[in-house]
DRENDO-1510 file (C-alpha; in Angstrom, 1 decimal, always signed):
<recs>
REC; n; res; u; v; w
REC; 1; MET; -66.0; -65.2; -58.9 .
REC; 2; PRO; -62.5; -66.7; -58.2 .
REC; 3; THR; -59.6; -65.3; -60.1 .
REC; 4; TYR; -57.3; -66.9; -62.6 .
REC; 5; VAL; -54.2; -65.8; -64.5 .
REC; 6; ASN; -54.1; -65.7; -68.3 .
REC; 7; PRO; -50.7; -67.1; -69.0 .
REC; 8; ASP; -50.5; -65.4; -72.4 .
REC; 9; LYS; -50.6; -62.0; -70.7 .
REC; 10; CYS; -48.7; -62.7; -67.5 .
REC; 11; ASP; -45.0; -61.8; -67.4 .
REC; 12; GLY; -44.6; -62.5; -63.7 .
REC; 13; CYS; -43.9; -58.8; -63.2 .
REC; 14; LYS; -40.7; -59.3; -65.1 .
REC; 15; ALA; -39.9; -62.5; -63.1 .
REC; 16; LEU; -39.3; -60.6; -59.8 .
REC; 17; ASP; -39.1; -62.6; -56.6 .
REC; 18; ARG; -42.6; -61.5; -55.7 .
REC; 19; PRO; -45.0; -60.3; -58.5 .
REC; 20; ALA; -47.6; -57.7; -57.6 .
REC; 21; CYS; -50.4; -60.2; -57.3 .
REC; 22; MET; -48.4; -62.4; -54.9 .
REC; 23; TYR; -47.5; -59.3; -52.8 .
REC; 24; ILE; -51.1; -58.1; -52.6 .
REC; 25; CYS; -53.1; -61.3; -52.1 .
REC; 26; PRO; -54.4; -61.4; -48.5 .
REC; 27; ASN; -54.8; -65.2; -48.6 .
REC; 28; ASP; -51.4; -66.0; -50.1 .
REC; 29; LEU; -52.9; -67.8; -53.1 .
REC; 30; MET; -50.9; -66.3; -55.9 .
REC; 31; VAL; -47.5; -68.0; -56.5 .
REC; 32; LEU; -44.7; -67.5; -59.1 .
REC; 33; ASP; -43.5; -70.3; -61.2 .
REC; 34; LYS; -39.9; -69.2; -61.5 .
REC; 35; ALA; -39.2; -71.7; -64.3 .
REC; 36; LEU; -41.9; -70.1; -66.5 .
REC; 37; GLY; -41.7; -66.6; -65.1 .
REC; 38; LYS; -45.5; -66.6; -64.6 .
REC; 39; ALA; -47.8; -66.2; -61.6 .
REC; 40; TRP; -50.8; -68.4; -61.0 .
REC; 41; ASN; -53.6; -68.9; -58.4 .
REC; 42; GLN; -52.7; -72.1; -56.6 .
REC; 43; GLU; -56.2; -72.6; -55.0 .
REC; 44; PRO; -59.0; -70.8; -56.7 .
REC; 45; ASP; -61.6; -72.4; -54.4 .
REC; 46; LEU; -60.1; -70.5; -51.4 .
REC; 47; CYS; -60.1; -67.1; -53.2 .
REC; 48; TRP; -61.8; -64.4; -51.0 .
REC; 49; GLU; -62.9; -62.6; -54.1 .
REC; 50; CYS; -61.4; -59.3; -53.0 .
REC; 51; TYR; -60.0; -58.7; -56.5 .
REC; 52; ALA; -56.9; -57.0; -55.1 .
REC; 53; CYS; -54.8; -59.1; -57.5 .
REC; 54; VAL; -57.1; -58.2; -60.4 .
REC; 55; LYS; -56.8; -54.5; -59.7 .
REC; 56; THR; -53.1; -54.4; -59.1 .
REC; 57; CYS; -51.9; -56.5; -62.0 .
REC; 58; PRO; -49.9; -54.2; -64.3 .
REC; 59; GLN; -50.5; -56.5; -67.3 .
REC; 60; THR; -54.3; -57.0; -66.7 .
REC; 61; ALA; -53.5; -60.7; -66.9 .
REC; 62; ILE; -55.8; -61.7; -64.0 .
REC; 63; ASP; -59.4; -62.4; -64.8 .
REC; 64; MET; -62.4; -63.5; -62.8 .
REC; 65; ARG; -64.6; -66.6; -63.4 .
REC; 66; GLY; -68.1; -65.4; -63.3 .
REC; 67; TYR; -71.0; -67.1; -61.5 .
REC; 68; GLY; -73.8; -68.1; -63.8 .
REC; 69; ASP; -76.4; -66.0; -61.9 .
REC; 70; VAL; -74.2; -62.8; -61.9 .
REC; 71; VAL; -72.2; -63.0; -65.1 .
REC; 72; PRO; -74.1; -65.0; -67.8 .
REC; 73; LEU; -72.2; -67.2; -70.2 .
REC; 74; GLY; -70.2; -65.2; -72.6 .
REC; 75; ALA; -70.0; -62.0; -70.5 .
REC; 76; SER; -66.8; -60.6; -69.1 .
REC; 77; LEU; -65.7; -58.1; -66.5 .
REC; 78; ALA; -62.2; -56.4; -66.8 .
REC; 79; PRO; -60.5; -53.6; -64.8 .
REC; 80; LEU; -58.1; -51.0; -66.2 .
REC; 81; ARG; -56.1; -49.4; -63.5 .
REC; 82; GLY; -55.0; -45.8; -63.8 .
REC; 83; THR; -53.1; -43.5; -61.4 .
REC; 84; ASP; -56.3; -42.0; -59.9 .
REC; 85; SER; -59.1; -44.5; -60.7 .
REC; 86; ILE; -60.1; -48.0; -61.9 .
REC; 87; MET; -62.2; -48.3; -65.0 .
REC; 88; TRP; -64.3; -51.5; -64.9 .
REC; 89; THR; -65.5; -52.6; -68.3 .
REC; 90; VAL; -68.5; -55.0; -68.4 .
REC; 91; LYS; -69.1; -56.7; -71.7 .
REC; 92; PHE; -72.4; -58.5; -72.0 .
REC; 93; ARG; -72.8; -61.5; -74.3 .
REC; 94; ASN; -75.0; -59.5; -76.6 .
REC; 95; GLY; -72.1; -57.2; -77.3 .
REC; 96; GLN; -73.3; -54.3; -75.2 .
REC; 97; MET; -70.5; -52.7; -73.1 .
REC; 98; LYS; -70.7; -50.5; -70.0 .
REC; 99; ARG; -67.9; -48.8; -68.1 .
REC; 100; PHE; -67.8; -47.7; -64.5 .
REC; 101; LYS; -65.1; -45.5; -63.0 .
REC; 102; PHE; -64.2; -45.7; -59.4 .
REC; 103; ALA; -61.6; -43.5; -57.6 .
REC; 104; ILE; -58.6; -45.2; -56.1 .
REC; 105; ARG; -57.6; -42.2; -53.9 .
REC; 106; THR; -59.2; -39.0; -52.7 .
REC; 107; THR; -55.9; -37.4; -51.6 .
REC; 108; PRO; -52.5; -37.0; -53.4 .
REC; 109; TRP; -49.8; -39.6; -52.8 .
REC; 110; GLY; -47.7; -38.8; -49.7 .
REC; 111; SER; -50.1; -36.1; -48.3 .
REC; 112; ILE; -51.6; -38.2; -45.5 .
REC; 113; GLU; -50.3; -37.7; -42.0 .
REC; 114; PRO; -51.8; -40.6; -40.0 .
REC; 115; PHE; -50.6; -39.5; -36.6 .
REC; 116; GLN; -51.4; -35.8; -36.9 .
REC; 117; GLY; -53.1; -34.5; -33.7 .
REC; 118; LEU; -52.3; -37.7; -31.6 .
REC; 119; PRO; -49.9; -37.8; -28.7 .
REC; 120; LYS; -46.4; -39.1; -29.1 .
REC; 121; PRO; -46.1; -42.8; -28.2 .
REC; 122; ALA; -44.6; -43.6; -24.8 .
REC; 123; ALA; -43.2; -46.9; -23.5 .
REC; 124; GLU; -45.6; -47.0; -20.5 .
REC; 125; THR; -48.6; -46.9; -22.8 .
REC; 126; LEU; -47.6; -50.3; -24.2 .
REC; 127; LYS; -49.1; -52.0; -21.1 .
REC; 128; HIS; -52.6; -50.6; -21.7 .
REC; 129; ALA; -55.2; -52.2; -23.9 .
REC; 130; GLY; -56.4; -49.0; -25.5 .
REC; 131; LEU; -55.6; -48.1; -29.1 .
REC; 132; CYS; -53.7; -45.0; -30.3 .
REC; 133; GLY; -56.1; -42.0; -30.2 .
REC; 134; GLN; -59.0; -44.1; -29.0 .
REC; 135; GLU; -60.3; -41.4; -26.7 .
REC; 136; LYS; -60.2; -38.8; -29.4 .
REC; 137; PHE; -62.0; -41.0; -32.0 .
REC; 138; LEU; -64.7; -42.1; -29.4 .
REC; 139; GLY; -65.2; -38.5; -28.4 .
REC; 140; VAL; -64.5; -39.0; -24.7 .
REC; 141; PRO; -61.8; -37.2; -22.6 .
REC; 142; GLN; -60.7; -40.5; -21.0 .
REC; 143; LEU; -61.4; -44.2; -21.4 .
REC; 144; PRO; -63.3; -45.9; -18.5 .
REC; 145; THR; -61.2; -48.3; -16.4 .
REC; 146; VAL; -62.3; -51.5; -14.6 .
REC; 147; SER; -61.8; -51.3; -10.9 .
REC; 148; LYS; -60.0; -54.1; -9.2 .
REC; 149; SER; -62.3; -54.6; -6.2 .
</recs>
């Protein structure tokens, strides 16, 4: 279900240099028309359908085109982002609505310490192919090495 921007709702994130959808799109499909102050999806056929732009849009201006087998004609799917969750609203063509709530985070903002318990980086480790903390996460005391014989 590729995304598209509703121009009536989009304000281009107040015409900043990079609106939220442009910043978050992993495929760089969202662009800002500076003359109009509105964002748009320049190539919907290349959309990865990750819906990052849909979930991050502060104006809920980005919608999804539904496939006929998934979203029948007349149905809609819309997210409403909060500080701790996203509420998806599914409106069926017969008028029935269902809502699903998914947590965005499981920890408070700023509480994650990603390098806790890992050794300090050293310049000599840059020449090795291993990743930071690889031994720890694989549950081995030391990574095997290839002998040069």
